[in-house]
SEDOTOR-548904 format. One record per residue (C-alpha): residue number from 1; residue in one letter; x negated, y negated, z. Coordinates in pm, 1 decimal, m for minus. Example, Ala and Ser with C-alpha at 12.3 -4.5 7.8 and 13.67 -1.06 7.14 Angstrom:
REC   resi   resn       east      north         up
REC      1      A    m1230.0      450.0      780.0
REC      2      S    m1367.0      106.0      714.0
This chain:
REC   resi   resn       east      north         up
REC      1      M    m3727.7   m15910.8    11929.2
REC      2      D    m3624.1   m15590.3    12103.9
REC      3      A    m3785.0   m15427.0    12418.3
REC      4      L    m4008.2   m15203.5    12215.9
REC      5      L    m4166.6   m15489.1    12017.0
REC      6      L    m4203.4   m15717.3    12319.2
REC      7      S    m4351.6   m15442.3    12520.6
REC      8      R    m4610.3   m15367.0    12248.3
REC      9      I    m4695.8   m15735.0    12229.6
REC     10      Q    m4724.5   m15757.3    12592.6
REC     11      F    m4963.2   m15454.1    12634.5
REC     12      A    m5159.1   m15593.7    12337.2
REC     13      A    m5207.1   m15917.5    12506.9
REC     14      N    m5309.0   m15785.8    12833.5
REC     15      I    m5555.4   m15532.5    12696.3
REC     16      S    m5702.1   m15786.7    12443.1
REC     17      F    m5773.3   m16015.2    12739.2
REC     18      H    m5894.3   m15733.5    12963.8
REC     19      I    m6142.6   m15566.0    12702.2
REC     20      L    m6338.4   m15885.2    12643.1
REC     21      F    m6503.1   m15857.7    13001.3
REC     22      P    m6581.1   m15499.2    13032.3
REC     23      T    m6725.2   m15520.1    12671.5
REC     24      I    m6979.7   m15771.1    12837.6
REC     25      T    m7054.6   m15605.9    13165.3
REC     26      I    m7102.0   m15254.6    13058.1
REC     27      A    m7421.0   m15348.8    12858.7
REC     28      M    m7517.0   m15647.6    13058.3
REC     29      G    m7563.2   m15432.8    13368.1
REC     30      W    m7852.3   m15262.2    13183.4
REC     31      F    m7998.5   m15599.6    13073.9
REC     32      L    m8007.5   m15708.1    13435.1
REC     33      L    m8183.3   m15366.3    13539.6
REC     34      Y    m8443.4   m15433.7    13253.5
REC     35      F    m8510.9   m15794.0    13384.5
REC     36      R    m8539.0   m15664.8    13729.3
REC     37      I    m8781.2   m15388.7    13632.0
REC     38      R    m8989.9   m15639.7    13422.7
REC     39      H    m9023.3   m15882.3    13726.9
REC     40      I    m9135.5   m15603.7    13955.7
REC     41      K    m9395.2   m15488.5    13717.1
REC     42      T    m9531.5   m15831.3    13589.7
REC     43      R    m9438.7   m16054.3    13889.9
REC     44      D    m9374.6   m16310.5    13625.6
REC     45      P    m9114.6   m16555.5    13791.7
REC     46      A    m8946.7   m16599.0    13428.9
REC     47      W    m8796.3   m16243.0    13461.2
REC     48      E    m8651.1   m16325.8    13806.8
REC     49      E    m8494.2   m16641.2    13679.8
REC     50      A    m8348.9   m16447.7    13381.0
REC     51      Y    m8213.4   m16190.4    13619.1
REC     52      Y    m8038.2   m16422.0    13861.2
REC     53      F    m7887.0   m16642.2    13596.1
REC     54      W    m7741.8   m16345.8    13407.0
REC     55      T    m7630.4   m16191.3    13738.1
REC     56      K    m7394.4   m16491.9    13784.8
REC     57      V    m7241.9   m16442.0    13443.2
REC     58      F    m7209.5   m16070.1    13512.3
REC     59      A    m7023.9   m16145.4    13842.2
REC     60      L    m6783.3   m16388.2    13668.2
REC     61      S    m6717.5   m16152.8    13390.2
REC     62      F    m6694.1   m15857.1    13627.0
REC     63      A    m6421.6   m16047.7    13840.0
REC     64      L    m6211.4   m16124.1    13541.2
REC     65      G    m6230.1   m15781.0    13416.3
REC     66      V    m6114.1   m15612.5    13757.1
REC     67      V    m5817.4   m15848.7    13800.9
REC     68      S    m5693.2   m15804.1    13430.3
REC     69      G    m5759.1   m15433.0    13446.3
REC     70      I    m5538.9   m15397.8    13753.4
REC     71      V    m5246.8   m15593.8    13584.7
REC     72      M    m5293.3   m15380.2    13264.7
REC     73      S    m5266.1   m15061.9    13456.3
REC     74      F    m4923.7   m15168.4    13625.3
REC     75      Q    m4792.0   m15183.6    13266.9
REC     76      F    m4777.6   m14793.2    13224.7
REC     77      G    m4498.1   m14813.4    13487.5
REC     78      T    m4339.9   m15132.5    13395.4
REC     79      N    m4329.2   m15122.8    13016.9
REC     80      W    m4388.4   m14739.4    12930.5
REC     81      P    m4244.9   m14526.0    13217.8
REC     82      G    m4179.3   m14245.3    12979.7
REC     83      F    m4540.9   m14211.9    12911.4
REC     84      M    m4629.6   m14149.1    13275.4
REC     85      E    m4337.5   m13936.4    13318.3
REC     86      R    m4433.9   m13703.2    13028.0
REC     87      A    m4818.7   m13741.1    13033.8
REC     88      G    m4889.4   m13868.5    13389.6
REC     89      N    m5044.8   m13510.8    13471.5
REC     90      I    m5326.2   m13572.6    13231.7
REC     91      A    m5347.6   m13962.4    13235.3
REC     92      G    m5326.2   m13995.8    13630.5
REC     93      P    m5622.7   m13782.5    13718.5
REC     94      L    m5843.3   m13929.2    13435.8
REC     95      L    m5749.3   m14290.7    13582.3
REC     96      G    m5803.1   m14153.7    13921.7
REC     97      Y    m6164.3   m14039.2    13827.9
REC     98      E    m6240.3   m14370.0    13694.0
REC     99      V    m6171.5   m14549.2    14018.8
REC    100      L    m6342.6   m14286.9    14231.7
REC    101      T    m6665.5   m14244.2    14027.6
REC    102      A    m6684.4   m14585.1    13859.6
REC    103      F    m6493.1   m14869.9    14030.3
REC    104      F    m6592.2   m14774.2    14394.3
REC    105      L    m6961.7   m14742.5    14267.0
REC    106      E    m6951.8   m15091.4    14126.3
REC    107      A    m6761.2   m15242.2    14404.3
REC    108      S    m6982.2   m15090.1    14670.9
REC    109      F    m7326.4   m15208.3    14526.3
REC    110      L    m7229.4   m15523.1    14358.3
REC    111      G    m7256.9   m15719.7    14680.7
REC    112      I    m7612.0   m15583.4    14742.8
REC    113      M    m7698.7   m15668.3    14381.8
REC    114      L    m7571.8   m16035.5    14421.2
REC    115      F    m7676.2   m16111.1    14787.3
REC    116      G    m7924.7   m15846.9    14881.2
REC    117      R    m8263.6   m16043.1    14789.8
REC    118      G    m8450.3   m16066.7    15122.4
REC    119      R    m8199.1   m15858.5    15303.2
REC    120      V    m8291.6   m15518.4    15172.1
REC    121      S    m8611.2   m15385.0    15006.4
REC    122      E    m8709.6   m15443.1    14658.8
REC    123      R    m8658.3   m15073.6    14601.5
REC    124      V    m8308.7   m15072.5    14727.2
REC    125      H    m8209.5   m15389.8    14547.7
REC    126      L    m8329.8   m15231.2    14206.9
REC    127      A    m8148.4   m14913.9    14302.2
REC    128      A    m7815.5   m15126.9    14360.9
REC    129      T    m7859.5   m15289.6    14009.8
REC    130      F    m7902.2   m14943.9    13867.6
REC    131      L    m7586.7   m14813.2    14038.4
REC    132      V    m7388.3   m15109.2    13922.7
REC    133      A    m7488.5   m15059.3    13561.5
REC    134      F    m7440.6   m14696.0    13579.9
REC    135      G    m7081.8   m14749.8    13725.3
REC    136      T    m6969.4   m14978.2    13449.2
REC    137      T    m7088.3   m14706.3    13205.1
REC    138      M    m6891.0   m14435.3    13400.9
REC    139      S    m6579.4   m14651.1    13391.3
REC    140      A    m6613.6   m14668.9    13011.0
REC    141      F    m6656.6   m14303.3    13000.3
REC    142      W    m6332.8   m14227.0    13178.7
REC    143      I    m6111.7   m14491.9    13020.6
REC    144      L    m6224.4   m14390.2    12668.5
REC    145      S    m6174.7   m14035.0    12758.1
REC    146      L    m5805.9   m14104.9    12816.9
REC    147      N    m5775.4   m14328.3    12523.9
REC    148      S    m5942.6   m14065.4    12302.2
REC    149      W    m5716.5   m13797.0    12436.1
REC    150      M    m5405.8   m14004.8    12336.4
REC    151      Q    m5562.7   m14042.5    11982.0
REC    152      T    m5664.0   m13677.4    11952.5
REC    153      P    m5489.7   m13481.5    12217.6
REC    154      A    m5646.5   m13143.1    12320.0
REC    155      G    m5667.6   m12886.7    12604.9
REC    156      F    m5294.4   m12905.7    12711.5
REC    157      E    m4961.0   m12739.7    12688.7
REC    158      I    m4607.1   m12877.3    12704.8
REC    159      V    m4398.7   m12743.5    12988.2
REC    160      D    m4050.2   m12856.1    13036.9
REC    161      G    m4124.3   m13158.7    12810.2
REC    162      K    m4453.5   m13264.5    13012.8
REC    163      F    m4819.2   m13241.1    12916.5
REC    164      V    m4999.6   m13001.0    13154.5
REC    165      A    m5388.1   m12955.5    13132.3
REC    166      V    m5498.9   m12611.0    13064.2
REC    167      D    m5864.4   m12679.1    12993.8
REC    168      W    m5996.5   m12998.1    13156.8
REC    169      F    m6325.4   m12987.2    12964.9
REC    170      A    m6116.1   m12991.2    12629.5
REC    171      V    m5910.8   m13280.5    12772.2
REC    172      V    m6209.0   m13497.4    12868.7
REC    173      F    m6428.8   m13413.7    12564.1
REC    174      N    m6130.0   m13416.5    12304.8
REC    175      P    m6241.8   m13433.8    11933.5
REC    176      S    m6269.9   m13817.8    11900.8
REC    177      F    m6423.3   m13892.9    12248.3
REC    178      P    m6797.2   m13865.9    12163.2
REC    179      Y    m6751.1   m14097.3    11866.5
REC    180      R    m6534.2   m14328.2    12025.3
REC    181      L    m6761.9   m14363.9    12334.6
REC    182      A    m7073.8   m14405.3    12125.7
REC    183      H    m6909.4   m14678.1    11926.2
REC    184      K    m6786.1   m14853.0    12232.9
REC    185      L    m7117.1   m14854.2    12417.1
REC    186      L    m7296.6   m15000.9    12118.3
REC    187      A    m7017.1   m15251.4    12082.9
REC    188      S    m7082.9   m15360.0    12434.2
REC    189      A    m7464.2   m15370.9    12360.4
REC    190      L    m7402.1   m15597.8    12076.1
REC    191      T    m7153.4   m15825.3    12254.8
REC    192      A    m7381.0   m15859.7    12543.8
REC    193      S    m7686.9   m15932.5    12327.8
REC    194      F    m7509.3   m16199.0    12121.2
REC    195      L    m7369.8   m16369.6    12443.6
REC    196      I    m7703.7   m16368.7    12591.4
REC    197      A    m7889.6   m16502.2    12273.6
REC    198      G    m7606.5   m16763.6    12208.1
REC    199      L    m7617.2   m16909.7    12545.2
REC    200      C    m8007.0   m16911.0    12553.7
REC    201      A    m8001.9   m17084.7    12226.3
REC    202      W    m7762.0   m17339.1    12364.5
REC    203      Q    m7999.5   m17405.6    12644.0
REC    204      L    m8289.6   m17458.9    12408.7
REC    205      I    m8077.9   m17703.0    12200.6
REC    206      K    m7978.9   m17898.4    12508.0
REC    207      G    m8314.4   m17891.7    12668.5
REC    208      S    m8195.9   m17697.1    12985.9
REC    209      A    m8398.0   m17385.9    12917.5
REC    210      T    m8600.8   m17223.1    13195.3
REC    211      G    m8876.7   m16973.5    13158.3
REC    212      G    m8615.0   m16699.3    13194.9
REC    213      T    m8431.1   m16840.6    12881.9
REC    214      H    m8720.1   m16751.6    12649.8
REC    215      K    m8743.8   m16402.5    12799.6
REC    216      A    m8385.3   m16330.3    12772.7
REC    217      L    m8344.2   m16460.5    12418.3
REC    218      R    m8614.0   m16238.7    12279.3
REC    219      T    m8484.5   m15948.6    12477.3
REC    220      A    m8134.2   m16008.5    12340.2
REC    221      I    m8234.2   m16040.5    11984.8
REC    222      I    m8462.1   m15725.0    11980.2
REC    223      A    m8163.8   m15531.8    12129.6
REC    224      A    m7917.9   m15651.0    11874.8
REC    225      S    m8160.6   m15571.1    11586.9
REC    226      V    m8187.8   m15198.6    11725.1
REC    227      A    m7822.8   m15176.5    11812.3
REC    228      M    m7660.8   m15291.0    11502.6
REC    229      P    m7788.1   m15028.8    11253.0
REC    230      L    m7699.6   m14768.0    11508.1
REC    231      Q    m7345.2   m14907.1    11518.1
REC    232      F    m7296.5   m14878.2    11142.3
REC    233      L    m7418.7   m14508.4    11185.0
REC    234      A    m7181.1   m14446.2    11459.7
REC    235      G    m6908.8   m14604.2    11272.9
REC    236      D    m6963.9   m14377.5    10986.0
REC    237      M    m6947.1   m14069.3    11195.5
REC    238      H    m6642.1   m14208.6    11375.8
REC    239      G    m6477.9   m14257.7    11042.1
REC    240      L    m6539.4   m13888.0    10942.4
REC    241      N    m6385.2   m13784.4    11262.6
REC    242      T    m6093.6   m14004.5    11213.6
REC    243      L    m6031.8   m13870.4    10853.6
REC    244      E    m6024.2   m13523.6    10987.8
REC    245      H    m5773.5   m13587.4    11282.6
REC    246      Q    m5590.0   m13912.6    11191.1
REC    247      P    m5565.9   m13932.3    10812.5
REC    248      A    m5270.9   m14160.3    10811.5
REC    249      K    m5486.7   m14423.6    10990.7
REC    250      I    m5764.8   m14394.1    10725.5
REC    251      A    m5484.8   m14425.3    10456.1
REC    252      A    m5358.6   m14738.2    10608.3
REC    253      L    m5683.6   m14916.2    10679.0
REC    254      E    m5809.4   m14852.0    10334.1
REC    255      G    m5474.3   m14905.4    10170.8
REC    256      I    m5457.4   m14570.3     9996.5
REC    257      W    m5093.2   m14546.4     9899.4
REC    258      H    m5091.4   m14217.0     9712.2
REC    259      T    m5300.6   m13917.5     9736.1
REC    260      E    m5590.3   m13920.1     9491.2
REC    261      K    m5934.1   m13780.4     9398.9
REC    262      S    m6236.6   m13999.1     9354.1
REC    263      A    m6034.8   m14279.2     9544.8
REC    264      P    m6177.4   m14635.9     9493.6
REC    265      L    m6283.3   m14865.0     9771.5
REC    266      T    m6053.0   m15161.7     9812.6
REC    267      L    m6278.0   m15469.1     9930.9
REC    268      F    m5994.7   m15720.9     9960.3
REC    269      G    m5629.9   m15757.2     9849.6
REC    270      I    m5304.5   m15826.7     9993.6
REC    271      P    m5107.2   m15493.5    10094.7
REC    272      D    m4755.8   m15490.3    10026.2
REC    273      E    m4585.6   m15194.8    10221.3
REC    274      A    m4249.7   m15260.0    10077.2
REC    275      A    m4376.3   m15236.6     9720.5
REC    276      G    m4632.6   m14951.2     9822.2
REC    277      T    m4931.7   m15140.8     9653.9
REC    278      T    m5201.0   m15380.8     9723.9
REC    279      H    m5194.6   m15694.6     9514.4
REC    280      Y    m5503.4   m15871.0     9364.1
REC    281      A    m5708.3   m15578.2     9481.2
REC    282      V    m6089.2   m15586.1     9412.5
REC    283      K    m6197.5   m15222.3     9404.7
REC    284      I    m6521.6   m15009.6     9361.4
REC    285      P    m6445.8   m14686.5     9176.6
REC    286      K    m6504.6   m14365.5     9377.5
REC    287      M    m6655.0   m14538.8     9663.1
REC    288      A    m6379.6   m14480.4     9920.9
REC    289      S    m6427.8   m14095.9     9862.3
REC    290      L    m6800.6   m14133.7     9895.2
REC    291      I    m6798.8   m14342.1    10207.6
REC    292      L    m6519.0   m14150.9    10399.5
REC    293      A    m6583.7   m13795.1    10285.0
REC    294      H    m6946.8   m13832.1    10173.3
REC    295      D    m6814.6   m13686.4     9830.7
REC    296      A    m6734.0   m13902.7     9541.5
REC    297      D    m6505.0   m13649.6     9406.6
REC    298      A    m6330.2   m13589.4     9735.0
REC    299      E    m5937.9   m13609.1     9755.3
REC    300      L    m5796.2   m13853.1    10019.5
REC    301      K    m5444.5   m13840.1    10142.4
REC    302      G    m5236.9   m14146.8    10077.8
REC    303      L    m4964.1   m14281.7    10289.8
REC    304      N    m4699.2   m14104.8    10070.6
REC    305      E    m4806.3   m13799.5    10265.4
REC    306      F    m4693.2   m13929.8    10598.1
REC    307      P    m4315.1   m14064.4    10557.6
REC    308      N    m4212.9   m14233.5    10881.7
REC    309      A    m4534.5   m14133.1    11056.3
REC    310      H    m4804.4   m14377.3    10934.9
REC    311      P    m4900.8   m14705.0    11103.7
REC    312      P    m4815.2   m15060.3    10977.4
REC    313      V    m5075.3   m15115.5    10690.8
REC    314      A    m5145.8   m15492.2    10701.8
REC    315      P    m5263.9   m15541.5    11042.4
REC    316      I    m5519.0   m15263.0    11044.2
REC    317      F    m5625.4   m15323.1    10677.8
REC    318      W    m5737.8   m15687.8    10773.8
REC    319      A    m5861.3   m15595.3    11117.0
REC    320      F    m6093.9   m15333.6    10973.8
REC    321      R    m6225.3   m15592.9    10716.0
REC    322      V    m6300.2   m15844.5    10986.4
REC    323      M    m6474.2   m15594.7    11201.7
REC    324      V    m6687.2   m15489.1    10921.1
REC    325      G    m6744.8   m15843.3    10804.8
REC    326      V    m6853.1   m15958.2    11143.3
REC    327      G    m7067.3   m15670.6    11207.5
REC    328      T    m7254.9   m15728.3    10867.1
REC    329      L    m7299.5   m16089.5    10975.0
REC    330      M    m7435.6   m15982.4    11314.8
REC    331      L    m7685.3   m15746.8    11147.0
REC    332      V    m7811.5   m16031.7    10923.2
REC    333      V    m7841.3   m16286.9    11196.0
REC    334      A    m8021.6   m16025.5    11436.4
REC    335      W    m8258.1   m15902.6    11179.5
REC    336      A    m8349.4   m16276.0    11056.9
REC    337      S    m8383.2   m16375.7    11408.4
REC    338      A    m8617.6   m16085.9    11495.9
REC    339      W    m8817.5   m16149.7    11182.9
REC    340      M    m8862.5   m16525.1    11257.5
REC    341      L    m8967.5   m16444.0    11624.1
REC    342      W    m9223.8   m16186.0    11492.5
REC    343      R    m9374.2   m16423.2    11231.8
REC    344      R    m9404.3   m16704.4    11480.2
REC    345      R    m9573.9   m16499.9    11729.3
REC    346      R    m9794.8   m16347.3    11482.1
REC    347      Q    m9909.0   m16696.2    11333.0
REC    348      A    m9917.0   m16834.6    11704.8
REC    349      Q    m9856.5   m17190.2    11568.9
REC    350      G    m9670.3   m17420.0    11786.8
REC    351      S    m9357.2   m17291.7    11968.0
REC    352      L    m9280.4   m16919.8    11964.7
REC    353      D    m8909.9   m16984.3    11973.7
REC    354      L    m8676.4   m17013.9    11678.3
REC    355      P    m8641.9   m17335.4    11473.9
REC    356      K    m8352.4   m17530.7    11548.7
REC    357      P    m8125.3   m17417.8    11253.9
REC    358      A    m8152.2   m17064.6    11384.3
REC    359      L    m8068.4   m17169.9    11731.9
REC    360      Y    m7754.5   m17329.1    11594.0
REC    361      V    m7644.1   m17019.0    11420.1
REC    362      L    m7713.7   m16792.4    11724.7
REC    363      A    m7509.8   m17049.7    11945.6
REC    364      G    m7223.6   m17023.3    11699.3
REC    365      M    m7237.0   m16648.3    11710.2
REC    366      T    m7217.5   m16647.1    12106.5
REC    367      F    m6870.3   m16476.5    12107.0
REC    368      S    m6897.3   m16287.8    11762.1
REC    369      G    m6897.4   m15955.7    11974.4
REC    370      W    m6560.9   m16034.9    12094.2
REC    371      L    m6425.8   m16089.4    11745.0
REC    372      A    m6566.2   m15759.0    11609.7
REC    373      T    m6458.4   m15564.9    11934.2
REC    374      L    m6093.0   m15701.6    11915.3
REC    375      S    m6057.0   m15630.3    11542.0
REC    376      G    m6185.9   m15272.5    11600.4
REC    377      W    m5969.4   m15215.8    11888.0
REC    378      Y    m5660.8   m15328.1    11693.0
REC    379      V    m5776.8   m15073.1    11406.8
REC    380      T    m5781.0   m14808.9    11683.8
REC    381      E    m5458.4   m14882.0    11873.6
REC    382      I    m5228.2   m14999.1    11598.3
REC    383      G    m5362.9   m14716.4    11376.0
REC    384      R    m5214.2   m14462.3    11629.6
REC    385      Q    m4860.4   m14603.4    11578.7
REC    386      P    m4590.4   m14467.8    11563.0
REC    387      F    m4738.6   m14253.5    11841.5
REC    388      L    m4846.8   m14318.8    12206.6
REC    389      V    m4982.0   m13930.5    12215.7
REC    390      Y    m5078.0   m13891.8    11860.0
REC    391      G    m4840.8   m13641.6    11687.4
REC    392      H    m4641.3   m13563.9    11994.8
REC    393      L    m4490.0   m13868.0    12172.0
REC    394      R    m4342.3   m14153.8    11986.7
REC    395      T    m4382.0   m14499.1    12120.0
REC    396      A    m4007.2   m14589.9    12072.7
REC    397      D    m3907.8   m14283.0    12282.4
REC    398      L    m4118.0   m14406.3    12585.1
REC    399      V    m4030.9   m14767.0    12624.3
REC    400      T    m3872.1   m14929.2    12921.2
REC    401      N    m3523.8   m15009.2    12929.9
REC    402      T    m3596.2   m15353.1    13099.4
REC    403      P    m3397.0   m15624.4    12923.3
REC    404      S    m3590.9   m15816.5    12650.0
REC    405      P    m3539.8   m16163.0    12817.1
REC    406      M    m3733.2   m16038.7    13120.9
REC    407      I    m4006.7   m15895.0    12908.5
REC    408      A    m4031.5   m16214.6    12711.9
REC    409      A    m4058.9   m16422.5    13035.6
REC    410      T    m4343.2   m16212.3    13171.5
REC    411      L    m4514.3   m16206.2    12834.6
REC    412      T    m4501.1   m16581.9    12809.9
REC    413      A    m4648.8   m16611.7    13159.9
REC    414      Y    m4932.4   m16367.4    13092.2
REC    415      L    m5018.7   m16562.0    12771.8
REC    416      I    m5038.2   m16898.6    12945.5
REC    417      V    m5244.1   m16773.0    13239.7
REC    418      Y    m5487.2   m16571.6    13017.6
REC    419      G    m5514.6   m16850.4    12793.5
REC    420      L    m5621.8   m17105.1    13074.6
REC    421      L    m5852.1   m16831.1    13216.9
REC    422      L    m6012.2   m16780.3    12891.6
REC    423      I    m6068.3   m17153.0    12841.4
REC    424      T    m6209.8   m17189.1    13185.1
REC    425      Y    m6439.9   m16893.8    13158.6
REC    426      V    m6604.4   m17031.0    12835.2
REC    427      G    m6624.3   m17383.9    12994.4
REC    428      V    m6794.3   m17236.9    13303.1
REC    429      L    m7041.9   m17054.4    13093.4
REC    430      K    m7121.9   m17366.1    12892.4
REC    431      Y    m7158.4   m17550.9    13220.3
REC    432      M    m7394.2   m17292.7    13355.4
REC    433      A    m7612.0   m17290.7    13055.4
REC    434      E    m7633.0   m17658.1    13063.8
REC    435      H    m7711.4   m17678.7    13427.9
REC    436      P    m7909.8   m17377.2    13531.3
REC    437      F    m8116.6   m17347.3    13845.9
REC    438      K    m8492.0   m17374.0    13770.5
REC    439      H    m8610.6   m17103.0    13982.7
REC    440      A    m8471.7   m16790.0    14139.9
REC    441      P    m8276.8   m16849.9    14463.3
REC    442      E    m8478.4   m16853.1    14780.9
REC    443      A    m8472.1   m16550.9    15001.9
REC    444      P    m8281.9   m16592.0    15330.4
REC    445      H    m8431.5   m16635.5    15668.7
REC    446      G    m8554.2   m16293.1    15779.4
REC    447      A    m8680.7   m16199.0    15432.9
REC    448      E    m8973.7   m16029.1    15592.3
REC    449      L    m8737.8   m15733.3    15649.7
REC    450      G    m8712.6   m15668.5    15278.1
REC    451      K    m9099.7   m15679.7    15264.6
REC    452      A    m9103.9   m15416.0    15554.8
REC    453      G    m8902.1   m15186.5    15334.6
REC    454      V    m8589.8   m15202.6    15550.6
């Protein structure tokens, strides 16, 4: 394998590992804020138990996200020096804004959130939780702004071969940014919801549940029930935007080989790029035009319109179907779980928790958000190929000249380390779920300072 392919695999491996953890922490910060507010309002210790248990999960996820994010950022220089040389005038400031407005905010108040009980007032502790949650969201804002600009570049001019911003508002709020941001924030809400619901279900199965377990489980199920239909709506709007700005990506993920009106929707099949067809295709007449353009008679461009400028078909064809399939399963599980909770609460017969089969289903869906997120991310990133900045900078022109064996060696090291970290992370979560503390941690000596409002 040459340097181009190895560098692409290495970057994909790094970002695949990294994205798992911000996808949890972005939304979990807001869950923690909700748990904290509910405890302050009700003084129910179960809400405080939920807060402190999930604070530990947040801290662990945040640490892995920060470390892997730093490693990933280095690869702009090590693997793609041409990108920073040509587009650094835009990419550099956006990454800098993320550090200044988001990372510093998170890092500054995370310590207060984790260790401030009894050392600061309740109001300050609540504010710190809010600022950490807000910081994670701002981090997503800036990173997705840069990624969206690479997908749908705007607000720039090219001077001596380099991108120069002429309208920063257009750069930041480029055509695909609002849709990609909404889609990602909802993906985070769903990932965190199913993680919380899954671990809580596991605690109930293993008999290690606390009062906070019941509160967190119901909150997560309700959040997932609301977020999932909104995600389908956001995905539809994102698809319309992609059809307008990146029709080659749409043609590839739907397996549309030739431009046609009233295009059918291919549910399943085996795409064959060499032959220009999808074998054993199961199709629904006119449905692709109806879904993608909201017009059953609309014309959709095929891959034949983009010679040497369209992404590889098979990876995003299958990744898109995995994303939609997992999303549909998440919707069914969330709504079914919400209905069972509502029915049991209304009947008030026996336990108000879910029956054991439903708990096993939720436990099995603990990391379903990761699967949906990764498959959707592959659709986005592979679908941009063969460009790094869509329509302007080709990936092959910006890759490093580092010898392939050196890239292969570091790639191997990354895969080993990330594999071990991922196994450890899942193992730690399992241990935490099975051995939770039965109450919130005691305030340190001198907690009267917090009561005094200091």
